[in-house]
C-alpha positions in Angstrom: 112.4 112.4 131.1 110.7 111.0 133.9 108.0 113.2 135.5 106.4 112.9 139.2 108.2 110.6 141.6 108.8 107.2 141.9 110.2 106.5 145.5 109.0 102.4 146.1 112.2 101.0 144.8 115.4 101.6 142.7 114.5 102.6 139.1 117.0 102.4 136.2 116.8 103.8 132.7 119.8 103.0 131.3 121.3 102.8 128.0 123.3 100.1 126.5 123.6 100.4 123.0 125.7 98.4 119.7 125.0 98.7 115.8 122.1 101.1 114.2 119.7 100.7 111.7 116.8 103.2 110.4 113.3 103.9 109.9 110.5 105.5 107.8 106.8 107.0 108.2 103.1 106.5 108.7 101.3 108.1 111.2 99.5 105.0 113.5 98.8 105.0 117.6 99.2 101.7 119.7 97.8 101.7 122.9 99.4 98.9 125.4 102.6 98.0 123.1 100.2 95.6 121.7 102.2 95.3 118.7 105.8 95.3 120.0 105.3 94.6 123.8 103.7 92.1 126.5 104.8 90.1 129.4 106.5 87.0 128.8 103.9 84.6 130.2 100.7 84.4 132.4 102.7 84.6 135.6 103.5 88.1 136.9 105.6 90.1 140.1 102.2 92.7 140.0 99.5 91.9 142.1 96.4 91.2 140.4 94.9 95.0 141.1 98.1 96.3 139.7 97.9 93.8 136.8 94.3 95.9 136.1 95.6 99.2 137.1 98.0 98.6 134.2 95.8 97.8 131.5 93.3 100.4 132.3 96.2 103.2 132.1 97.2 101.8 128.8 93.6 101.7 127.3 92.8 105.3 128.8 96.1 106.9 127.5 94.3 106.3 123.8 91.7 109.1 123.7 93.9 112.2 125.2 96.9 111.0 122.6 94.6 110.9 119.5 92.9 114.3 120.9 96.5 115.5 120.6 98.1 114.5 117.7 94.9 112.9 115.5 96.6 110.6 112.7 100.1 112.9 113.0 102.0 110.3 115.2 102.5 106.8 116.2 102.4 106.1 120.3 103.0 103.0 122.4 101.9 103.1 126.1 103.2 100.5 128.2 102.0 100.2 131.6 104.4 98.1 134.2 103.3 98.2 138.1 101.8 101.8 137.3 105.5 103.1 135.8 104.2 104.3 132.4 106.8 104.0 129.2 105.7 106.0 126.0 107.5 105.0 122.9 107.2 106.1 119.5 107.4 109.0 117.1 105.7 112.3 117.2 106.4 115.6 114.8 107.2 118.1 117.2 108.9 118.2 120.9 105.8 120.1 121.9 103.7 117.2 120.9 106.3 114.6 122.6 105.9 117.1 126.0 102.0 117.2 125.5 101.8 113.1 125.2 103.9 113.0 128.6 102.1 115.5 130.3 98.5 114.0 129.3 99.6 110.3 130.1 101.2 111.8 134.0 97.6 112.8 134.5 95.4 109.5 133.9 94.3 108.0 137.5 96.8 105.6 138.6 100.0 106.8 137.1 103.1 106.9 139.7 105.8 107.9 136.7 106.2 108.6 132.9 109.3 107.7 131.2 108.9 109.2 127.6 111.2 108.0 124.6 109.3 109.2 122.2 111.4 110.8 119.4 110.3 114.1 117.3 110.8 112.6 114.1 108.6 110.9 111.2 106.9 107.8 111.7 108.2 104.4 111.5 106.9 102.5 108.8 105.2 99.1 108.4 108.0 97.2 108.2 110.0 98.6 110.7 107.3 98.1 113.0 106.7 94.4 111.8 110.9 94.1 112.4 110.2 95.2 116.0 107.7 92.7 116.5 110.1 89.9 115.2 113.0 91.2 117.7 110.1 91.0 120.6 110.0 87.3 120.1 113.9 86.8 119.6 114.3 88.8 123.1 111.2 86.7 124.8 112.7 83.4 123.2 116.7 84.3 124.4 115.4 85.0 128.0 113.4 82.0 128.1 116.6 79.7 126.2 118.9 81.0 129.1 117.6 78.9 131.9 119.1 80.8 134.4 116.6 83.9 134.5 112.9 84.1 134.9 112.1 85.4 131.7 108.5 86.1 132.5 109.9 89.0 135.1 110.1 90.9 132.4 108.2 92.9 129.7 109.4 93.5 126.3 109.0 96.6 124.1 110.7 97.0 120.9 111.1 100.5 119.0 113.0 101.4 116.3 115.4 98.3 116.8 115.5 99.8 120.6 114.7 97.3 122.8 113.1 98.3 126.5 112.6 95.9 129.3 110.7 96.6 132.1 109.6 94.6 135.3 110.1 93.9 139.1 113.8 92.7 139.1 116.7 92.0 141.1 120.0 93.6 139.9 121.6 90.3 139.0 118.6 89.5 137.0 118.5 93.3 135.2 122.1 92.7 134.5 121.7 88.9 133.1 119.1 90.1 130.8 120.6 93.3 129.0 123.9 90.7 128.6 121.9 88.6 126.6 119.2 91.2 124.8 122.4 93.1 123.5 123.9 90.0 121.9 120.6 89.5 119.5 121.3 90.3 115.7 119.3 93.4 114.9 119.4 94.9 118.4 120.5 98.8 118.3 120.2 99.3 121.8 118.9 98.6 125.4 117.2 100.0 127.6 116.5 99.6 131.2 113.0 100.7 132.7 113.1 98.5 135.5 112.2 98.6 139.5 114.9 96.7 141.1 113.9 94.8 144.3 116.1 93.0 146.7 116.6 89.2 147.0 114.0 89.6 149.8 111.6 91.0 148.3 111.6 88.6 145.3 111.4 85.7 147.6 108.3 87.2 149.3 106.7 88.2 145.5 107.7 85.1 143.8 109.5 82.2 145.7 110.2 79.9 142.8 112.4 82.5 141.5 114.4 83.0 144.6 116.6 79.8 144.6 117.3 81.0 141.0 118.9 84.3 142.0 120.5 82.9 145.0 122.0 79.8 143.2 123.6 82.6 141.0 125.2 85.1 143.2 128.9 84.4 143.9 129.7 83.3 147.2 131.0 85.8 149.9 135.0 85.5 150.5 136.0 83.3 153.3 137.7 84.9 156.5 
């Protein structure tokens, strides 16, 4: 569920799935996706100011979430370009809605993607597996060579991989195709701001030739 409007660029939230796995219980709160997320390399397609805003959102989200849940849930808050992804588990649908509303009220938040599950919290072993899957995803994107891996922020929750970032449609499609082949990944969720090749060239000139080189030629007339 997405609250507020996000009008700057096309925002995609799509599901691409394969194989199912399971999880257990333990209350926990993680802010900023520290256990399962993070930008792949230091370089970033956000401005420095936006990166600071994102870090602030993640930190400030902790208190209102704790006020709502106490130790009854396990919640990850990850912000990219002021788009906030909320993942994890809470006891009820009412808790899920309350967490989303609290995050949406934070300064600088433009939109909230609420992927919380109303269920028993995942186990520590399940979260460790999520961390391992995140590492595999990052390595796969880097090893591919034909995609700017640093453009993606990766979050994994209950074997579901969330891809965040500012990318072209080609980059988004290629990343999903790569990630969905990784053993243990149940589903890939795109939480992406899609930009044009021209916008990419302005943001990251190094990535532009890579995108152009992989664009099929126009049909001859």
